[in-house]
C-alpha positions in Angstrom: -5.0 0.5 -5.8 -5.3 2.3 -9.2 -4.6 5.6 -7.4 -1.3 4.1 -6.2 -0.4 2.6 -9.5 -1.0 5.7 -11.7 1.8 8.0 -10.3 4.4 5.3 -10.7 3.4 4.5 -14.2 3.3 8.2 -15.1 6.7 9.0 -13.6 8.3 5.9 -15.1 6.7 6.4 -18.5 5.8 2.7 -18.4 4.0 1.0 -21.2 1.1 -1.4 -20.7 1.6 -5.1 -21.4 -0.2 -8.4 -20.8 1.8 -11.4 -19.9 0.2 -14.7 -18.9 -3.1 -13.0 -18.5 -1.6 -10.4 -16.1 -1.8 -6.7 -17.0 1.5 -5.0 -16.1 3.3 -1.8 -17.0 7.0 -2.0 -18.1 9.6 0.8 -17.9 13.1 1.6 -17.0 14.9 3.7 -14.4 18.5 4.0 -15.6 19.7 0.5 -16.1 16.9 -1.0 -14.1 13.9 -2.5 -15.8 10.8 -2.1 -13.6 7.5 -4.1 -13.9 4.6 -2.4 -12.2 1.3 -4.1 -11.3 -1.8 -3.8 -9.1 -2.0 -6.5 -6.5 -5.5 -5.9 -5.2 -6.8 -5.1 -1.6 -6.1 -7.4 1.3 -3.3 -9.8 2.2 -4.8 -12.8 0.6 -5.3 -11.2 -2.8 -1.8 -9.6 -2.5 -0.3 -13.0 -1.9 -2.1 -14.6 -4.9 -1.1 -11.7 -7.2 2.5 -11.9 -6.0 2.6 -15.6 -6.7 1.3 -15.1 -10.3 3.8 -12.3 -11.0 6.8 -14.2 -9.7 5.7 -17.2 -11.7 5.7 -15.1 -14.9 8.7 -12.8 -14.4 12.3 -13.2 -13.3 13.0 -10.3 -10.9 15.7 -9.3 -8.4 13.6 -7.4 -5.9 10.0 -6.8 -5.1 8.7 -3.5 -3.8 5.3 -2.7 -2.2 4.6 1.0 -2.8 1.6 2.9 -1.7 -0.3 4.6 1.1 -1.0 3.7 4.8 -3.0 4.9 7.8 -0.9 6.4 10.6 -1.7 5.4 14.1 1.1 6.7 16.3 1.9 10.4 16.9 4.9 10.4 14.6 2.9 9.0 11.6 1.5 12.3 10.3 0.0 12.9 6.9 2.8 12.8 4.3 5.3 10.9 6.5 7.3 8.2 4.6 7.6 4.8 6.3 10.0 2.2 5.1 9.6 -0.5 7.8 12.2 -2.9 9.1 9.3 -5.1 10.4 5.9 -5.9 9.1 3.5 -7.4 11.5 0.6 -9.7 10.5 -2.0 -8.3 12.9 -4.2 -11.5 12.7 -1.5 -14.2 13.3 1.1 -12.1 15.1 3.8 -13.3 12.7 6.5 -10.8 11.8 8.1 -10.4 8.4 11.4 -8.5 7.8 11.8 -6.5 4.5 15.1 -6.0 2.8 17.0 -2.7 2.3 16.4 -0.9 -1.0 19.3 1.3 -2.3 20.3 3.9 0.2 16.7 4.4 1.6 16.7 4.4 5.4 14.6 1.8 7.0 13.0 2.0 10.5 10.0 1.1 12.5 7.1 -1.3 12.2 3.8 -1.4 10.2 1.0 -3.8 10.5 -1.0 -5.5 7.8 -4.7 -5.9 8.6 -7.5 -7.6 6.7 -10.2 -5.2 8.1 -10.5 -1.5 8.9 -9.6 -1.0 12.6 -11.0 2.1 14.2 -11.5 0.9 17.8 -9.3 3.1 20.0 -8.3 0.2 22.4 -7.2 -2.0 19.5 -5.3 0.8 17.9 -3.6 1.6 21.3 -2.6 -2.0 21.7 -0.9 -2.0 18.2 0.9 1.3 19.0 2.0 -0.3 22.3 3.6 -3.1 20.1 5.6 -0.5 18.2 3.3 -0.2 15.2 3.2 3.2 13.5 0.9 2.6 10.6 -1.6 0.1 9.1 -2.0 -1.2 5.6 -3.6 -4.2 3.9 -1.1 -6.0 1.6 2.5 -6.3 2.7 2.4 -9.5 4.7 0.7 -11.2 1.7 3.6 -10.1 -0.5 6.2 -10.8 2.2 5.0 -14.3 2.8 5.5 -15.2 -0.8 8.8 -13.4 -1.2 10.3 -15.0 1.9 9.2 -18.5 0.9 11.1 -17.9 -2.4 14.1 -16.1 -0.7 13.2 -13.0 -2.7 14.3 -9.6 -1.4 11.4 -7.3 -0.8 10.8 -3.8 0.5 7.8 -1.8 1.7 7.5 1.9 0.9 4.4 3.6 2.4 3.3 7.2 2.8 0.8 8.2 5.5 -2.5 9.3 3.8 -4.9 9.4 6.7 -5.3 8.7 10.4 -8.1 6.8 12.2 -8.6 9.7 14.6 -9.4 12.1 11.8 -12.8 10.4 11.3 -12.7 10.4 7.5 -12.1 6.7 6.9 -14.7 4.0 7.9 -16.3 0.9 6.5 -18.5 2.9 4.2 -15.4 4.5 2.6 -13.7 1.1 2.3 -16.8 -0.1 0.6 -16.2 2.3 -2.3 -13.3 0.1 -3.4 -13.6 -3.1 -5.4 -11.4 -6.1 -4.3 -8.9 -5.3 -7.1 -8.4 -1.8 -5.7 -10.3 0.1 -8.4 -12.9 2.6 -7.4 -16.6 1.6 -7.3 -18.1 4.9 -8.5 -21.6 3.8 -7.9 -20.8 3.1 -4.3 -19.0 6.4 -3.9 -21.9 8.4 -5.4 -24.3 6.5 -3.2 -22.3 7.4 -0.1 -22.2 11.1 -1.0 -25.9 11.1 -1.8 -27.0 9.4 1.4 -24.5 11.2 3.6 -23.8 14.6 2.1 -22.2 15.8 5.3 -19.3 13.4 4.6 -18.4 15.2 1.4 -15.8 17.7 2.8 -14.1 14.9 4.6 -14.1 12.6 1.6 -12.6 15.4 -0.5 -9.8 16.0 2.0 -9.2 12.2 2.2 -9.0 11.9 -1.6 -6.6 14.9 -1.8 -4.3 13.6 1.0 -4.4 10.0 -0.4 -3.5 11.2 -3.9 -0.7 13.3 -2.6 0.6 10.4 -0.5 0.5 8.1 -3.5 2.6 10.5 -5.6 5.1 10.8 -2.8 5.3 7.0 -2.4 5.9 6.7 -6.2 8.6 9.3 -6.1 10.3 7.7 -3.1 10.2 4.3 -4.6 11.6 5.3 -8.0 14.4 7.4 -6.4 15.5 4.3 -4.4 15.6 2.3 -7.6 17.7 4.8 -9.6 
């Protein structure tokens, strides 16, 4: 999402560029050149974006960086998750990211293509060892693994389903490319003013988590 992109671009001092019709930001961390791009929301869009990027650029390592929803007791707001396993919740297939620098890896996250709030479904995922949910990594992983490309996932917990702040109406304030639909957001606040305090907290926690994800990712690339 744009919120996840901005702190990486800012910390990196990256410059915008368009290559093959794809908007990217290019910068350096020490001797490492880094290309940053939004990949959209959902595993299918993430896979298409990754294909296009890897067709245009020669890279050594792909990193998915951003926020996630925590579902087990250890996944509290602000926790960093660099999973050893990413589960495709729909197919049951597991993908295995690669190490990145000295960053410790551990645990399992699941990629979903819908917002899951049903307690029984969440409990089932926790029972399978899943600590957090997100919406893009298996799309990226499927492309990278088909090309023998090392890839890593860095996520920071921004919310939890049991806090009641995130639901389908909140997800509806995002466009498919991950940018905010301001009209939808204003409509949600106008029709459900009681949601405003929760939305403010969700926005604050998500922004803070995105900054931490950017910092963790760039430190691993130094």
